[in-house]
N, C-alpha and C positions, 0 to 999 in steps of 0.2 A: 617407393615413398621415402626411401632413405635420403635421396637428393631431390632438390627442387627442380622440377622440369623447367628448363629455360625457355622463355618466350621473348620475342623482341619488345613487346609492350603489353600492358593490360588490354589495350584496345584490340590488338591483333589476336590476343588470346581469346577474347570474347567473341571475335569473329570467326574463329576456327570451327569448321563444321563438325569435327569429331568431338568437340567439347560439350557433351551433353551434361546437363546438371550444373552443379556449383563446384568451383575449384576449392581444394582444401589447403594447398600449400602456399597460399599467398601470405605475405607479411601483413600485419595489422597496424594498429596505431596505439600510442601510449594511453594509459588510463588517464581520465580527466582528473584534475586536482579536486580534493575534497571540498564541496561547496559549503558555504555557511547557510543557515536557514533554520526553519522550524524542525524540531526533533521529533522522531517517531520511535516508538519502543518496539523491539523485535525480540521474541522469545527464542532462545537457542537451547536445544536439547543436547547435552554433552554425552560423551561416550560412556560415562558412568551413570547415565539415565537421570542425572539432575538437570534442572532447567535454570538458566540464567537469562536475565533481560538486559539488553543493550540498547542504548539510544544512539541513533545516527541521524544526521541531517536528511531530510526527505529526498534530496536530490543526490545523495552520496552514491558513488559507484559501489558495486558489491565488494570490491577489494577492501574498502574501508571497514566493512563489517567483519570480514575474515581476519583482517589485521587486528581488530579489536579483540576478537576471541583469542587469537594467538597471544596477544599481549597479556590478556587476563590470565592465561594459563602459563605465562612465561615460556612459551613454546618457541624455540629457535627454528626448528625444522618444520615450520608450519606449511611449507609448500607441498608436502605430501597429503595434506588434508583439504577438504572442501566442505561446502554447505549445500545440502540438498533439501528440497521442499516439494510438496505437491502443487502444481500450477492450477489455474482455474479449470482445467480439464481433468484434474486428478492424475496427471502424469507426473511422476517423480523426476525432477530435473535438477541440474546443478545450477547454483547461483552464478551468473555471468559476472566476472570481476570487473568488466569494463562498463557494463550498462548500469544506469541508475537502479537502485533497489526497487523503487516504486514502480518502475516499468516492468518488474518481474513478479513481485509479490503483491497480490490483491488483498486488501484488508489485512495488513500485517498483524493487527491485534488478535486475529483469529487463526493465524498460521504458526505452527511450530516448525522452525528450521532446525535441521539436524546437522551437527558437526560430526563428520565421519571421515574415515580414511578414503582418499580418492585414488592415489597412485601407490600401488604395491610394488616395491622394488624387487628385483630377482633375488637379492641376497639381503637378509635382514642385518647383516654386519655392516651394511652401508648406512644404517641408522646410527648416528654417532651419540645421540643423547639418550640417557636412561628414560627420561620423560617420554620421548618419542616412542621408544620400544614399549613402554607401559601403555600408551594410548593404542598402539597397534595390538597389544595383547587384549585390551578391552574390546577392540573391533573384532578380533577372532572370537572372543567370548560371545559377543553379540551375534555374530554370524552363525555360530553353533546353535544358539538358542532359537534363532529364527529359521533354522533349516537351510540356510544358504550354503554353509560349508559342509557338504555331505562327505562322509568317509566311512570306512568300516568300523566295527565295534572296537577293535584294538586301538586304532588311532584315536577314536573319540574318547575312550577311557584314559589313554595316555595324556591327551590334551587337558582333560578335566582334572587329572591328578596334579598337573603343574599349576592349574588355576587355584586348586584347593591349597596347594603348598604356599602360593603367594598370598593367599587370603587369611589362612589360619595358622600357618607355620608348620612345624614338624608333626610327624604322624602321631596320632592317638586315635585308636579305632573308635572309641565312644564318641569323641568329638567329631571325627570324620562323618560317622553315620548321622549324627545329629545335624551337622552342617549340610549334608547332602539332602536330608529330609526337608530342610527349610529353603534350599536353593536348587532350582532346576536349571541345569546348564545345557540340557539337550532334551528333546521331547521324550525319548524312550530311555530315560536315565535309570529307572528302577532296575532294569535288566542288567545294567552295567555296573551297579554299585559295588559288587564284590571285586571286580577288576580294578575299579578306580581306587578302592582302598588298598588293594595289593600293590598297585603302581606307586601310590603315594608313599608307601613304606620305604621305597627306594630313594626318596628325595630328601632324607633327613640331612639337615645342615645347609640346605639350599636357600639362599637369600631370595627375596621377592624379585630383585633384578635378574638373578640367575634363572629363576622360574620363567620370567618373561622371555628371556633369551631362548631357553629350551622350548617353550611353547611355540615361538615363531620358527624355530628350527624344524619342528615337526610340521607345522601348518604350511610352510612354504613349499613342502614337497607334495602336498595334496593337489590334485588336479583342479579342484574348485576354489583354491585359495585366491582371494581377491577377485573372483569372477562374479559379474552381474549379468544375468541372462536377459536378452532382449528377443522376444518372440518374432519370428519371421517365417517366410516360405521361400523355397527355391523355385526355379523356373518350372519345375514339374508339379508345384503345389504341395510338396512335402513339407510338413511342419518341422522347423528346426529352430535353434536358438543361436543368436550371434552374441559374441562377447569381445571385449578388447582387453589386452594385457600389455605388459611392458615389452613383450616380444612381437606383438602384432595382433591380427584379428583371428579369433577362434570361432569354429563352428561346432555346435553341439547338437546331438539328437537326444532329447531328454537331458540326462546329466552325463552323457558319454561324449567325449570329444572325438569328432570324426574328421576334422580338417583344421589346418592352421595356415595362415598367410603371414609370413614374417615381413617386417617393415622393409627389409632389403628387396623383397620380391614385389612389393606394391609400388606402382608408379604413381597412382592417383586414386583418390577417393572422391566420390561425389554423390549427390542424391537429386532425384527429380520426382517431386511429389512423393508417392509412397515407395518409389524404387530406390534402393541403396545399391550403388555401383562401385565395384572394385576393379580398377584397371591394373593388370599385372604387367610386369616387364616381360619383353619377349624372351622366349626360351632360347637357349643357345643353339638348338637344332631347328629352330623355325624362325620365320621372318615376320610373323604376325603378332599383334598384341591381343591377349585374351582379356575379355571383359566379363566379369561375373556379376550377375544381377540377383538381388533378393527383394522380395516384396514384404513390406512391413504394414502394421495395422493402419497407420495414418501418416500424413506428412509430418505431423508434430513428432510422432515416435521416431520417424526416420531422421528428421533433422536433429533430434536430441541425441541419437546414437552417433550420427556423423560428428557432432560437436565433441563427444567424448573421445572419438577416434583421433580427431585433430589434436586435442589436448594431450592424449597419451603419446602420440608420435612426437610432438614438440618436446614434451617433458623428458622422455627417455632417449630421444635420438639427437636433439639439437644441443649444441654447446652453449648457446645463450638464447635469451628471449628474442623472438622474431622482431625485426626492425619495422618501424612504421612504413606503410606503402603510400605512395603519392595518390591524392584523391583524383578521380577521373575528371577531366575537363568538362565534358558535356553531360554524361549520365553514368550511373552505376548500375551494375547488374549482379545478381547473386548475393550471397551472404557476406557481410563484412566481419563475421565472427573470426576470432583468432585466439590462440593461447596467450594468456597474460600471466606473468610471474616468472620466477626463477626456474630454470631447468634443473634437472637432478644434478648435473655437473656443477652448476653454479652453487647449489645448496651444499654439496660436498666440499667444494673449495672454500666456501665461507666458513663452514664449521671447522674444517681442518686448520684454517688460518687463525682460529681462536679469537676472532674479532668481537665475540659476544661475551656477555657476562653470565656465567653459569649460576643457577639458583636452585634452591631446594624445592621439592614439591611434596605434596601429601597424598598418600594412597588412601582414598576415601573408603575403598572396599577391602582394605587389609587391616587385620587386627594386630599385626606386628610392625615394629618400627622399620621404615625403609632405610636401607643401608646404601650409601652412595658407592658407586663403582670407583675403582682406583683412578680412572681417567677423569673423573669429575672433581674439581677443587671445591672445598666447602666455602661458603660465603658467610658474611656477618648475619646474625640471627634476624635482624630487621631490614635486610637489604631490599626486600620487596615492598616495604612500607613507605609510602610517599612521605617526604620530609615535612610537608605542611600539616600532617595529621599525626596525633599521638599514636604510638605503636599499638597500644592495647585497644584503642577505639577502632583502628583500621583493621586489625586482625579480626575483630568481632564481625565486621561487615564482610570482609573478603573471604576469610578462611572458614568461619563457622556459620556461614549463611544457611547451609543445609541442615544444621543442628538447632536452628533457632526455634523451630516448632516444638522440639523436645524440651528446650530450656525454658520456654515461656508457655504457660498454660493458655489455652484460648480464652480471650476475654472480649467477645464481640461488642459487649455493651460499653466498653471503655476504649475501644479503638485499638485493640491489639493488632499488631502487624500480621502475625502469623496465625491468628485465631480464625481467620476467615478463609475459606477455600476459593473465594471469588477475587482474589487479588493477584492472580497470575499475570494479568496484563500490565501490572505496574513495573516501572523500571527499577533497577537496583538502587539507584541513588535516591529513590523516594522511600527507601525502607529505613531510613534513619541513619544518623551519623554522617560523617564526611564521606562524600562519594569517592570511590576509587578512581584515580585519574586514568587508569588503564581500561576503564569501562565506559565512561562518558566520552562521547566522541565529538562533542561540539567544539569547533575551533575557537569559540568565544568564551571559554571558561575563565572565570575570574581567578585571581591568584590563589585564593584559599580553597578553590574547588567546591565551595558550598553549593553553588548553583550556577547554571549556565546562563549566559546573557540571552535574553529573549530576542535580541536583534536578529532579524531574519534575512538580512541582505547586506552584502558588503557596502552597498550604497549608503547605508545608515552609519557607517563608521567614518564617513567624511566629517570634517570639522564644520560644525554649524556656528552661526553667529553667537558670540558669547553673551550671556546675560549680564546686565548691570547689577551692581550690588543691591540696589533698591528692588529690582525685580526679584532677585534671589531671596531677599529677606521677606518680601511680600508673599512669595510663593510658600516659603516655610511657615509663615503664620497661617496661611489659608489651609494648607493640607498637611496631614501627617506625612512623615517621610517613610514610614514603614510600608513596604510593598504590599503587605497583607491587607492594609486598608483599601488599596485600590482594587485588589482581587475581590474583597468583600463588596466594594461599591459596584463592581460589575454584576454581582448577584442582584443587587437592588435595581440597577438600571435595566437589565434584561428582564427582570421580573415585572417591571412596569409594562414593558411591551407584551410580555406573555399574558398579563391580565387583560390588556386591550384586545389581544387576539381571542381570548376566551369570551370577552364581551361581544365580539362579532357574532358569536353563536348564541350565547345566553340572553343577550339583550336585543341586538339589532335584527338578527335573523328570526328569533322567536317572535319578536314584535311583528315582523312582516308576515310570518306564517299565520299568526293569530287573526290578522285582518281578513284573510281569505281562507275559506274552507277548502283547501286543495290538498293538504297533506294528511295521509291516513293517521289515525290515532296511534296505531302500532309504531309507526315511524317516529312520531313525536315523542312517544314514551321511551324510544330507544336512544334518541339524541339528547334531548334537553335534560332529563333527570340524571344523565351521566355527566353532563357538563356543569350543572349548577353546583353540586358539592365541591367540584374542583375550584370553581370561581370563588366560592365562599372561603375555602381553605387557603387559597393563595392570596386572597385579600388580607387575611390575618398574617400570613407568612411575610408579605411585603411590609406590612406595618411594623412587625417585630424587627425585621432587618433594618429598616430605616431608623427606628428608635435606637438600635445598637450603634449604628453609624453616627447618629447625632451626638452620642456620648463620646465617640471616638474622635470626632473632629475638634480641632483646637488644641489637641494635646500632642503636638508634633514630635516631641522627644520622649514620649512615655516609654517606648520600648528600650530606649537607652538607659533610663533609670530603673529598668526592670519591671515597670508597671505595664505589663502587656495587656492590650485590649484583645477581646476574643470575638470570634464569629462562629467557631466550630460547634459550640454548644447549641446555638440557634439552628444551624444547619442540621445537626444530628437529630434534634427534637422534631423538626419539621419533616425531614426525610423519613424518620420512623413513622410519623403521622401519615405520610404519603402512602406507606405500605398498607395502611388501613383502607386506602382508596383504590387499591389495586384492582378490585372488581370492576370499578368504573373504567379504568384504563384498558382493561381487556375488552370492553364493549365498544371502544372507538373504531376498531377495524370493522366490526360487525355493523356499526352505524354508517360507516363510509360505504360499504357494499349495499346496505339497505337503501340509502339515499340514491345511489346511482340506479338501483333497480327500480325505485319509485319514479325517478325522472324518465326512465326508459318506457315505463308503462303509462305515464300520464303526461299529456302535452301541457296541461295547465300547470302542473308542478314544474315541468321543465321551463316553462315561460316565467314562472315566479322566481325560480333560482337564477335564471339568466338576467332577469331584471334586477335582482338583488346584487348580482356581481357587477352591475354597472354603477351601483352606488359607490361613492368615494370611500366610504368606510370599509368596503370590501376590497382592499388594495391588492389582494392576492386571489387566486382561484378559490372558490368556496370550499372545495373538498380539501384544500391544503390546511385549512383551519381545523379540520377534524383530526388531523394527524399531529397537531402541535403538542398535545400533552405527551405523546410518545417521544417526540424529538426533545422536549424540554429535559427529560431525564438525562440525556447525553450531555446537555449543557451543565447540569449540576455535577456530573462526573468529571468533566473537564476542569471546572473551577476547583473542585476538591483536590484533584491531582496537582494543580498548581500550588494550592495551599500546603499540601503535604510535602511538596518538594521545597517550598520556601522555608517552612518551619524546621528547626532542628528538633530532634526527639525530646530534648529537655524542655521545649516550649510548652507553656501551660495549655495551649490550644491544640497541640499535636494529636493527642489521643482521641479527642472528639472528632477532629477532622478525619483521622484515619478510620474511625468507626463509621462515620457518615459515608465515607468513600466505599467502605465494604458493603454497606446497605444498598447504596444506589447502584453499585456495580452488579449486585445480585439482581436487582430489578431490570437493569438494562439487558443483562444476559437472558433473562426470562422472556423479554419482549422482543429480542433481536430478530428472531425469525419472522414474527408478525410484521415488524417494521419494514423489513426488506420487501416482503410480499405486497404490503400496502403501498409502499412508495411506487412500485411498478404499476399497480392497479390505478393509483391516483394519476400517474403520468399518462397512462393510456387514455383515460377519460379526459384529461386536459387537452391532449393532442386531438382527440376526436372533435372538440369544439372548433379547432382551427382548420379542419379539413372538410372539403366538399367532394362528393363523388365516391364515398365509401360508407357502407352501413355497418359492417360487422368488424370494426377495428378491435374492439375489446372482446376477446374470446379466451377461454381457459388455455393456458400454456403459452400464450403469446407474450413476449417480453420486448420492451423497448430497449434499443441499444444506442442509437445516435441519430441526431438530426442536424442539418446544416445546409449551407448554400454551396452548390457546385454549378459549373457551367457545362451544359450539354451541347455536344458538337453535332450539328445537323447540316443540311444543305444550305441553310441560311447563315451558317457560322455558329459562333458560340452564343448560347442563350442561357440566362440565369434561371436556374431551377432550384427548388427546395426539395431536398431528399430526406426521407425518413427510413431508417434502417431498423428492422425488427429481427427476431431470431428465425423468421421463416420467409420474409419477403422484404423487398426494397421498393419503396414508393418514390415517384418523382412528381412534383407539382409545380404549378406557377401561381403567383398571387393574383387573385381576381379583383373585380371591381364591385364586390358586394359591400353592403353597408358595414359589415363587421371585418372587412379585409381578410376573409378566409382564403385558404390555399386550395386550388382545385387540382384533383388528382388527374394526371395525364397518362400515367402508366404504372405498371407494377411488374417486378421481376421476381418470381419465386426463386429462393436461394438454392433449392434442391437441384443439384446438377450444374450450378453456376461455376464459372471460373473467372479469375481476375488476373490481369497482367498489366504491367506498366507499358505504355506505348507512346512515349514522348517522341522517339525517333521516327516511328511510323507515320504519325500525324503532324509532326512539327509543332506541337503545342506543348508548352511547359507544363509539368506536373499532370500529365495526361494518363488516364486509365481506360482500359477496355474491359467492360463487363459482359461476359458471354453467358446468356441464359439458354435454356433448352429451346425457347421459341423466339427470343429476341436478343439483340446485342445493343449495348450503349457505349458511347465514347464520352467520357466526362473529364473535366479538368478542374483541379483545385486551385485555390488562390495562392498557395505557397507549398513548399516542399513538406513542411511540417504537417499542414492540413492533409496533404495527400497520404502521408504515412499513417496518420490517425485513421483515415478512411480505409486504407488497405488492410490494416491490422484488424479493425472491427468487422469489415466485410468478410475477410478470410475466416475469422473466428466464427461468424454467423454461418458461413457456408459449411464449415466443419461440423457445427452443431446440427444443421439441417440434415447433413448426410448421416449423422448418427441417430437421427430420429426415426420413427417408424416408417416414414415416407413423406411424399409431398403433401402439404396441407391443402385444403380446399381453396379454390380461387376466391378472391374477394367478390362481394356482390356490389356492383356499382349502382348507385342510385340514379345516375344519369350517364349518358354516353360520353366518351372522352371528347373534349373540345379540341378540334384540330386547328382552330384559329391561332394565328401567330401571337405569342404572348408579348411581343415587343411593345404594342400599343398599351397593353395593360400595365406593363412594367414602368413605362414612362408616365402615363397618365396618373398612376396611383403612387408615384414616388413621394415618400414623406421626406421632409427636411430633417436634418439632424436635430435641429432645435425642437421640432415637434416630438421627436422620439425621446430625447433625453431631458426635456423640460427647458424652459426659456432661461437664457443667461441673464436676463435683466429683471425678471419678476417671478416670484414664487407663486403668484396668483394664477398663472397660466397653467392649466391642467392639460396634460397630454391625453390623446384619445386612449380610452381604456384598453381596448384590444390591440392597440398599436404598441403596447409595452410588454407583450408576452415574449418569452424567449425565442419563439419561432420568428417573430418579426425582427427582433434584435439580430439574430443570426442572418436573416435576409439582408438587412441594411448594412451590417458590418462584414458580410461575406465570410462568415466563419461557421464553426460547428460546435456542438456541445453534446456530451454523452450522458447516459443515464447515471454512470458512476460519478460524473461531475455533479449532477444534481444531488446524488446521495451524499457526496462529500460536503457540498454546500450546506446541507442541513446542519452539519456540525459547526459551521462557521457563521454564526449569527452574533450580532452585537448591537447594543443601543447605548446612547449617551449624548451629551452635549458636545458640539464641535463649533468652532468659529470658521466661517466660510468667506473666501474672498475670490472675486473674479480676476482674470488676468489684468485688465486695465483699470480696475477700481482701487481705491486707497483704503476704504474702511472694511472692517471685519464684521460679519453678521452672525450673531449667535443663533444656532438652530439645534433642535432636537433631531438626531439622525438615527434611523434604524437601518441596519444592514441585514438583508435577507434575500434569498432567491436571486443572487448575482446582481443585486440592485440596492442603491442608497435611496431611502425615502426620507423626505425632509418635512419637519413639522416646526411650527413656531415655538411650541413647548410640548412637554410630554403629556399635558392634559388634553391636547387636541385629539379629536376623534378620528380624523382622517389626514393623510399626508397632503401637503400643498403641491409637491412636485416630486419627481423621481429621476434617478440617473442610472440607467442600466450600464454596468461596468464591463461587460464582455467586449474585449477589443481595446480597452483603455490601457494606458501605461501608468505605472505607479513608480514615482521617484521622489527624491527630496530636492528642494529648490537649489539651484546653483548660486554662487556668489553674484553672478551677473544679473540675477533676477531681483536682487535688492530686497529680499524678505528678511528683515532683521528681527525675527522672532524665533523662539524655540519651539520644538515639537511640531513642525510644519511638514506636511507631505503634499505632493502634487499629483493630480490626475490630469492626463491630457490625451486627447484623441483628435487627430488632424488639427483643426484650428481651435478646438475647445480645450481650455485650460482652467482648472479649478485648484485653489489652494485651501487646505483644511488644517486647522490648528487644534491640537489636543491640549488637555489641561495638565498632563503629567507625563513623565517618561514612560510609565507603565501603560497608560491608555494609548499613548502614541504608538508604542510597540504592538499593542493588541489590534489597533485599527490597521496598522500596516500589515499585520499577519492575516487578518480575515479578508481585507480587501485584495491582497495579493492572490488569495485563493480564487477570486473572481476575475481579476484583470489578467492573470497569467493563464486563465483557462483556455484562451484562444490558442496559445502556443504550447500549453502544457496539459491539455485535456488528455492527450495520448499518455502522458506520464501518470496523471491522476487516475486513469482507468485501471492502473495496476496498484493503486494505493491500498485498496481493500477489495477483496473478492466480493462480487455482487451477485445478484439473483441469476444473471446469465453466466 
């Protein structure tokens, strides 16, 4: 593996019969540039066990996050380190520096990423910086405590004695024993205490830097230094452990090394499913090439270990980062993964050349002052403080962040930052003061770094038509210029929609139920008494919010004169009031389950509910409204996070906003598990209404993963089918000619034992896949490469989950035999026009068919797919407010009240209307801003277009324009980015 095996071309390599598995020594491609866009907060656990939050653009590659951590630490030799986290299968993996972070970390708000040493050099003298050696020493300390670095008692005691010297200084027996009593460095420390104290006596006069050096000198000689064991089996089935080091691949039996394969001996590494293959170079006395095979727990474990081997080989053996490889002309095969970053030689050369600025660092776990080594030049005291922030203020945020909880007593009632344990999800820059420039990663930072620009696309940076002086003056008179006003206004506009959604249950549905005696009293008492108190409470909340905004309007420069308007006190008061209604919130999941149980047991109740859903006022599936109160809590949390980021700590409203945020964060955390479970439950019941030919779709343990349109290859050619992927089975259907346009199940493929492979070359069809089940195989084609990749990943994930389950699930019970009639006639006869689907371009009075507007039908018509995680993310992206709308060929602008929810825009004449006049499903649409040639001489205009359909929308302010762009992009980009969003947050599956 020391040299790259030469092949004439990638194509001939792929065609070589001896090339089983995936090649390792291929060159990769350059990391993509850091994208602009919406920021997400990611918690990083440092080596000193403190946690820091970093904000990165959603589509940023992993390298952006790692660079941010290194910049925050002023770490020059950051290439020795990496970020590891548990993936959705609880496998600890390294963050890929080339792939977008959201493709790797699901629900980043609930995942803690660890910053740890990744590459352990053979000699610690190669580490040039004292800070780097200090971090390595912390890693050794951590490995000792976790039992990874096993050694004899003498070595353990000697290691701990150097740690104690660096932390408390010179020997004092009383201090030593007191310190050891409070700090456990190794599981069996008590038995070693006397030895530790004895060895510590020999280190008098040793500086912390010298202690780190000695600690690494001892540790590097231990067999388990820097070793991470990966369970496997050899060909005989014997349990062993594999590991990778700077020298090559190691084989352990337990904690004993039994074999080693140096990089010079390794010709090639590959993996094929669970098999990890090592091809060795031919021995001098033989002409054959030996191939070693090891079996690992799963394909994911195998691929993870293979990636680590690729990176270690490149880092320690190559002189420079691998060059990009040319993309295949026709198709690609195997993994495109490669090592990204500087090799060890490049790091050494860079540090030796002295092209960096050396800075001081603080030993948070040491009670004695760190003394710089002779090789390090001192710098100015404030060299790490950005020029645009006062030194004392910046140091408070950056240096003393871990001590704030001690310096400030908890004051949850007044919005104390550190008084609440529920604020760990917040980013650093929202904790008050100027945000450190080396932490906030948005490329759109304003010069004073007080806040990041919310613009979420480079497209928005294009120059728009300038406003006239009259327009500018009129706008200033109409609206306050303080951004907090528009954030507060978002609370009131979305609260109006939320109240209307509550009224769907408390007024409209209750009225329908009261007219017919079909609902059991127990079910009535579970639903309506738990919604009515909420409706009453939020009616008062909305009134109070609107009164405060009315006082705010017309005072456009109040914040400049120091006369700040406030909304935090209103939010804090009402969110505290909401906590008194928590008992009702907990009942909503129970109400949802009880309603579906009642519908299943009573045909009359089922008919009543379906008839109610056909009413215009019920613009979403009925059971969606039952979950609205849970979702609303997340919206309050988002608004308060924006307010806290906007206000400086000295602002009169900051403390109340922070306290309100702490309260609502606690409520969201308590209801989070219930929310995820109920979203899956609700989606299964919603899909059940769109399917014919299946009775027991909703069973315990079944989880929805993805639905979408694929073409099925048969003797008649490619035929459009609708596919539904669950965690145990894959259904394929065609759209029938029923009155409700339901989809008829044609077949089902249990995932247990299924395999999936790309087969474009075999069938000559672009984006083609072959699904091989135990009883049946299917050949399907996606509409695009990105769609195919989304399906491949989700199907493979579902297959892996099915294999890990107790066994195959029972077959579905079909209510009718499969229909073998060709679906071509049905597909043509029942084809809806785009106008019917997305509402008329010329009149708001024309209402689209109710069931033709569900996401299943949208995916069918737009030939795309959407995942359960897309639905879960969409829940957080809801917005309401007034917009001006204009069609492509019209001149006038029409003012409408617009509600965005469930991947769809719903249009009303005003917010008082009870039901929408039309709707526009956005999946598949493109979101841009108008070009100069389109002659739209207005500010804050965005454009939606799909094929020949073009709509222009105009917002009232820069903030609302940015918010509409943000939330709509979450739906319009879903067709091309659902694959990315599926990693945004870990979901129920």
